[in-house]
C-alpha positions in Angstrom: 5.2 16.7 5.6 1.6 17.1 6.2 -0.5 14.6 7.8 2.4 11.9 6.7 2.4 13.2 3.1 5.1 15.0 1.5 4.1 18.6 0.9 5.4 18.2 -3.1 2.1 16.1 -3.7 -0.1 18.9 -3.2 1.2 21.1 -6.0 1.2 17.8 -8.2 -2.4 17.3 -7.6 -3.4 21.1 -8.2 -0.9 20.8 -11.4 -3.1 17.8 -12.6 -6.3 19.2 -11.9 -5.6 22.6 -13.5 -4.2 20.4 -16.9 -6.9 18.2 -16.9 -9.6 21.2 -17.0 -7.2 22.8 -20.0 -7.4 19.3 -22.1 -11.1 18.4 -21.6 -12.1 21.8 -21.7 -10.6 22.2 -25.0 -11.5 19.1 -26.4 -15.0 19.3 -25.3 -15.7 22.2 -27.7 -13.4 21.3 -30.7 -15.3 19.5 -33.0 -17.9 22.2 -33.1 -15.4 24.8 -33.4 -14.5 22.4 -36.3 -18.2 22.2 -37.9 -19.4 26.2 -37.1 -16.4 28.5 -37.0 -14.5 26.5 -39.5 -17.3 25.6 -41.6 -15.9 21.7 -41.7 -18.3 19.0 -42.5 -19.1 16.5 -40.0 -16.7 13.7 -41.6 -14.0 16.0 -41.8 -14.3 17.4 -38.1 -14.7 13.7 -37.0 -11.3 12.9 -38.9 -9.6 15.6 -37.3 -11.1 15.4 -33.9 -9.8 11.7 -33.7 -6.5 12.0 -35.5 -5.7 15.0 -33.1 -6.6 12.2 -30.2 -4.7 10.0 -31.5 -1.5 12.1 -31.3 -2.5 12.9 -27.8 -1.8 9.1 -27.3 1.2 8.6 -29.3 3.3 11.2 -28.0 3.8 9.8 -24.5 5.9 7.3 -25.8 8.5 10.4 -26.8 7.8 12.2 -23.5 9.0 9.0 -21.7 12.1 8.6 -23.8 13.1 12.1 -23.0 12.1 11.8 -19.4 13.9 8.6 -18.5 16.9 9.1 -21.2 18.0 12.8 -20.9 16.0 15.5 -18.9 14.4 13.6 -16.4 10.8 14.1 -15.3 10.9 17.4 -13.5 12.6 19.1 -16.6 10.2 17.1 -18.8 7.3 18.4 -17.6 8.2 22.3 -17.2 9.8 22.1 -21.0 6.6 20.3 -22.3 4.2 22.3 -20.0 5.4 25.4 -22.0 4.5 24.1 -25.2 1.3 22.8 -24.1 0.6 26.5 -22.8 1.8 28.0 -25.9 -0.4 25.3 -27.9 -3.8 26.0 -25.7 -2.7 30.2 -26.2 -2.8 29.9 -30.4 -6.0 28.1 -30.1 -7.5 30.8 -28.5 -6.0 33.2 -31.0 -7.1 31.2 -34.0 -10.6 31.3 -32.8 -10.8 35.3 -32.9 -13.3 35.9 -35.3 -12.2 39.7 -36.0 -8.7 38.6 -36.5 -9.6 38.3 -40.3 -12.9 39.3 -40.6 -12.0 43.0 -42.3 -15.2 43.3 -44.0 -17.1 43.0 -40.6 -19.9 40.9 -42.1 -19.6 38.0 -39.2 -17.7 35.5 -41.0 -13.5 35.0 -41.4 -12.2 36.4 -44.9 -9.2 34.5 -44.7 -10.0 30.9 -43.0 -6.7 29.4 -44.1 -5.2 31.7 -41.6 -7.6 30.3 -38.5 -6.9 26.8 -39.9 -3.3 27.0 -39.9 -3.1 28.3 -36.2 -5.4 26.0 -35.2 -3.5 23.3 -36.5 -0.4 24.3 -35.4 -2.4 25.0 -31.6 -3.4 21.2 -31.9 0.2 20.2 -32.6 1.8 21.5 -29.9 -1.0 20.9 -27.4 -0.4 16.9 -28.6 3.1 17.4 -27.8 2.4 18.8 -24.2 -0.3 16.7 -23.3 1.1 13.5 -24.5 4.4 14.3 -23.5 3.7 14.9 -19.6 1.3 12.2 -19.6 3.4 9.3 -18.5 5.7 11.8 -16.3 3.0 13.8 -13.8 2.0 10.3 -12.3 5.5 8.8 -11.9 6.8 12.0 -10.6 4.2 11.8 -8.0 5.2 8.6 -7.1 8.9 9.5 -6.8 7.8 11.8 -3.5 7.3 8.6 -1.4 9.9 6.7 0.6 10.0 2.8 0.4 7.9 2.8 3.8 4.8 5.2 2.5 3.4 2.6 0.3 -0.3 3.2 1.9 0.1 7.1 1.6 1.6 6.4 -2.3 -1.7 4.2 -2.7 -3.6 6.8 -1.4 -2.0 9.9 -3.5 -2.9 7.8 -6.8 -6.4 7.9 -5.6 -6.7 11.4 -5.1 -4.5 12.0 -8.5 -7.5 9.9 -10.6 -10.1 11.6 -8.5 -8.4 15.2 -9.5 -8.3 14.3 -13.0 -12.0 13.6 -13.2 -12.8 16.7 -11.1 -10.7 18.7 -13.7 -12.5 17.0 -16.6 -15.9 17.3 -14.9 -16.2 20.8 -14.5 -14.5 21.5 -17.5 -17.0 19.8 -19.5 -19.7 21.9 -18.0 -17.9 25.4 -17.8 -16.4 25.6 -21.3 -19.6 24.7 -23.1 -21.6 27.5 -21.5 -18.7 29.8 -22.2 -18.8 28.5 -25.9 -22.6 29.4 -26.3 -22.1 33.0 -25.0 -21.6 35.8 -27.6 -18.9 37.7 -28.3 -16.5 39.9 -30.7 -15.7 43.4 -31.2 -17.2 44.3 -34.8 -19.7 41.5 -34.6 -21.5 38.8 -32.2 -20.6 35.1 -32.6 -20.5 32.1 -30.3 -17.6 32.6 -28.0 -14.9 30.4 -28.8 -12.1 32.5 -27.9 -13.3 32.5 -24.5 -14.2 28.8 -24.3 -10.2 28.2 -25.8 -8.9 31.2 -23.7 -10.0 29.9 -19.9 -8.3 26.1 -20.5 -5.0 28.3 -22.1 -5.4 30.2 -18.5 -5.7 26.8 -16.4 -2.6 25.5 -18.0 -0.7 28.6 -17.5 -1.4 28.4 -13.8 -0.9 24.4 -13.6 2.7 25.2 -15.1 3.2 28.2 -12.3 1.9 25.8 -9.7 4.3 23.0 -10.8 7.3 25.4 -10.7 6.7 27.1 -7.6 6.9 23.6 -5.7 9.9 22.9 -7.7 12.2 23.3 -4.0 10.5 20.5 -2.7 10.6 18.2 -5.0 12.4 14.7 -4.7 14.1 14.3 -8.3 15.2 11.4 -9.6 18.0 11.3 -12.0 17.0 9.8 -15.6 18.0 5.8 -15.4 17.7 5.1 -18.9 14.2 3.9 -20.9 13.3 0.4 -20.0 10.9 0.5 -23.5 14.4 0.9 -25.3 15.9 -1.6 -23.2 12.9 -4.1 -24.0 13.1 -3.5 -27.5 16.8 -4.2 -27.9 16.1 -7.3 -25.9 13.3 -8.8 -28.0 15.6 -7.7 -31.6 18.5 -9.4 -30.3 16.5 -12.5 -29.5 14.9 -12.6 -33.0 18.2 -12.2 -34.5 19.8 -14.6 -32.1 17.1 -17.3 -33.0 17.7 -16.5 -36.8 21.2 -17.0 -36.6 20.6 -20.5 -34.7 18.0 -21.9 -36.7 19.9 -24.8 -37.9 18.8 -28.3 -36.4 22.4 -28.8 -34.8 21.4 -26.0 -31.8 18.9 -27.1 -29.4 15.6 -25.8 -28.9 14.9 -23.5 -25.9 11.8 -23.1 -23.8 10.7 -19.7 -25.1 12.1 -17.9 -28.0 12.6 -14.7 -26.0 15.4 -17.1 -24.2 17.6 -16.9 -27.1 18.7 -13.3 -25.8 20.5 -14.8 -22.3 23.7 -14.6 -24.1 23.6 -10.7 -23.3 20.6 -9.8 -21.4 19.9 -10.9 -17.7 17.6 -13.1 -16.9 15.4 -10.8 -14.8 14.6 -8.5 -18.0 14.0 -11.7 -20.0 11.2 -12.7 -17.5 10.0 -9.3 -17.2 10.0 -9.3 -21.2 7.6 -12.3 -21.2 5.3 -11.0 -18.4 4.9 -7.8 -20.4 3.9 -9.8 -23.8 1.6 -11.8 -21.9 0.2 -8.7 -21.1 0.0 -6.7 -24.2 -1.7 -10.0 -25.7 -4.7 -9.5 -23.3 -4.8 -5.6 -24.3 -5.5 -6.3 -28.3 -9.4 -5.6 -27.9 -8.8 -2.4 -25.9 -8.1 0.1 -28.9 -11.5 -0.9 -30.1 -13.0 0.1 -26.8 -11.2 3.2 -26.8 -12.4 3.8 -30.6 -16.0 3.8 -29.4 -15.3 5.6 -26.4 -13.9 8.9 -27.6 -16.9 9.1 -30.3 -18.3 10.9 -27.1 -16.5 14.1 -28.5 -17.3 13.6 -31.8 -20.2 12.1 -33.2 -22.2 11.7 -30.3 -21.5 15.6 -29.7 -22.5 16.0 -33.5 -25.7 13.9 -32.9 -26.7 16.1 -29.9 -26.7 19.4 -31.9 -29.6 17.5 -33.7 -31.6 17.1 -30.6 -33.5 20.0 -28.4 -31.5 20.3 -24.9 -34.1 22.9 -23.6 -35.3 21.0 -20.2 -37.1 24.0 -19.0 -35.1 25.6 -16.7 -31.7 23.9 -17.6 -30.5 24.4 -21.4 -27.9 21.3 -22.1 -25.2 22.5 -24.5 -24.3 19.7 -27.3 -20.9 19.5 -25.9 -22.1 18.9 -22.6 -22.9 15.8 -23.0 -19.4 14.4 -22.4 -20.2 15.6 -18.6 -21.9 12.4 -17.9 -18.9 10.4 -18.3 -16.9 11.9 -15.4 -20.2 12.0 -13.2 -20.7 8.6 -13.8 -17.0 7.7 -13.0 -17.4 9.6 -9.7 -20.4 8.2 -8.8 -20.0 4.3 -9.7 -16.5 3.5 -9.1 -17.5 3.5 -5.4 -20.5 1.7 -5.8 -19.0 -0.7 -7.8 -16.2 -1.2 -5.4 -17.9 -1.0 -2.2 -21.8 -3.1 -3.4 -21.4 -4.5 -6.9 -18.2 -6.5 -6.3 -18.9 -7.5 -2.8 -22.4 -9.1 -3.6 -20.7 -10.8 -6.9 -18.1 -12.3 -4.5 -20.9 -13.3 -2.0 -22.9 -15.1 -5.2 -19.5 -17.3 -5.4 -19.2 -15.8 -8.8 -15.3 -15.8 -10.0 -15.6 -12.3 -11.3 -11.9 -12.1 -12.7 -10.6 -8.8 -14.0 -10.7 -10.3 -17.7 -14.4 -11.2 -17.2 -14.9 -7.6 -16.0 -13.0 -6.3 -19.3 -15.5 -8.3 -21.0 -18.4 -7.1 -19.6 -17.5 -3.7 -19.5 -17.0 -3.7 -23.7 -20.2 -5.6 -23.9 -22.0 -2.8 -22.2 -20.0 -0.2 -24.5 -21.5 -2.4 -27.6 -25.1 -1.6 -25.7 -24.5 1.9 -25.5 -23.9 2.6 -29.3 -26.6 -0.1 -30.2 -28.8 2.7 -28.3 -27.0 5.5 -29.8 -28.3 3.9 -33.2 -31.6 3.8 -31.9 -32.0 7.5 -31.0 -30.1 8.3 -34.4 -33.2 6.4 -36.2 -35.7 8.4 -34.5 -33.8 11.9 -35.0 -33.9 10.9 -38.7 -37.6 10.5 -38.9 -37.8 14.0 -37.9 -35.1 15.2 -40.7 -36.3 16.9 -44.1 -35.7 14.6 -46.9 -33.6 16.0 -49.5 -33.3 15.1 -53.3 -31.0 12.7 -54.4 -28.2 13.6 -57.1 -30.4 14.1 -60.3 -33.4 14.8 -58.5 -35.0 18.5 -57.7 -37.7 19.6 -55.1 -40.5 21.4 -55.6 -43.0 23.0 -52.6 -46.1 24.3 -54.2 -48.3 26.3 -51.6 -52.0 26.8 -52.1 -52.8 30.4 -50.6 -56.3 30.0 -52.2 -60.0 28.7 -50.3 -60.5 25.6 -52.9 -58.7 22.6 -53.4 -55.7 23.0 -56.6 -54.9 20.2 -58.5 -51.4 19.9 -59.7 -50.9 18.4 -63.2 -47.6 16.8 -64.2 -46.4 14.7 -67.2 -48.2 11.4 -68.0 -45.3 9.4 -65.8 -45.9 11.6 -62.8 -48.8 11.2 -60.6 -51.5 14.6 -60.4 -51.3 16.0 -57.0 -54.1 17.9 -55.1 -52.8 20.4 -52.8 -55.4 21.6 -50.1 -55.8 25.4 -49.0 -53.4 26.5 -46.6 -55.3 26.5 -43.1 -55.4 29.9 -41.4 
């Protein structure tokens, strides 16, 4: 041990930092890669981006099932990290412009090759990052003994800090790498470097995790609780349907119909989970808004000027604001704001905190809408379908009148100012 902590957790924290750097670094430049490299429009870029993110948050269910039912946490993390690393490498290769630029004109000749490689890479990344997500933090918790509750609590705080540190650094660095120019035959935005560095960090994360394997405490798979809960709910519904006749007495809760097969502890815990899930109903709406940072807000930033004199802010660097505010605001809120609210004798329950957070998120989108209104005022007005646009320049010294058909008003064109 080191300072009362198992040595193994340091490998886990370094692994998590590198993995989060890899994921958020790749994701930061993803929507711009779709728009400018694959030449997709804003809507398609946004749709594919959010499909990928949704897949990343769906695959943890698969990872948890594999870890708890078959391989265990350690083997699951190693196996899916290999898949993850391969996916990042495929993404880096897919962004190499010279791969299909046979005529050396600066654009890919066979875009479908790049699209196919990108989709394969993203699917592998989603399987990898989602699959290890429920395992790494739980595996870290397994390293502590029962009497090390204080150390375990601090570990999770440091673990969360490593996530935000990796996210912060990656969303600063990878957009800078993307903005560079590189290429063999023609110079383009350096997406291979922007995807290659996250791929290298994921490889480092995998190596670091494997190096610490001899120090880990590895708990054998004990079955997935999600499967047990699902079976309990299914049996309760089926048993209630079988005994729907009035001759059978009613029970206090519909889950109590599972008591013939499942113990009271599992039934009680399932009831608690269902109550919590009811409170979580609004959360998908919040995260749907939150993840707009990487899509619509980044695309919005491409229409704005990021030049602040000595500092040039890239559109995809705006995502850096989130981890910066987390690192700053979490201690401020815990140490200052919440104690002040408590002194004012306001019962600021967790449910109220969630409500305030969602209200602030809605205000953020009001602000984004107001910004977009101002941006739209600076954009050129393009003709609608069935219309044409005519631009006339008066290069003479006197005013000129342009006459149109009777139903269109004549226009006077002043000479251009020298």
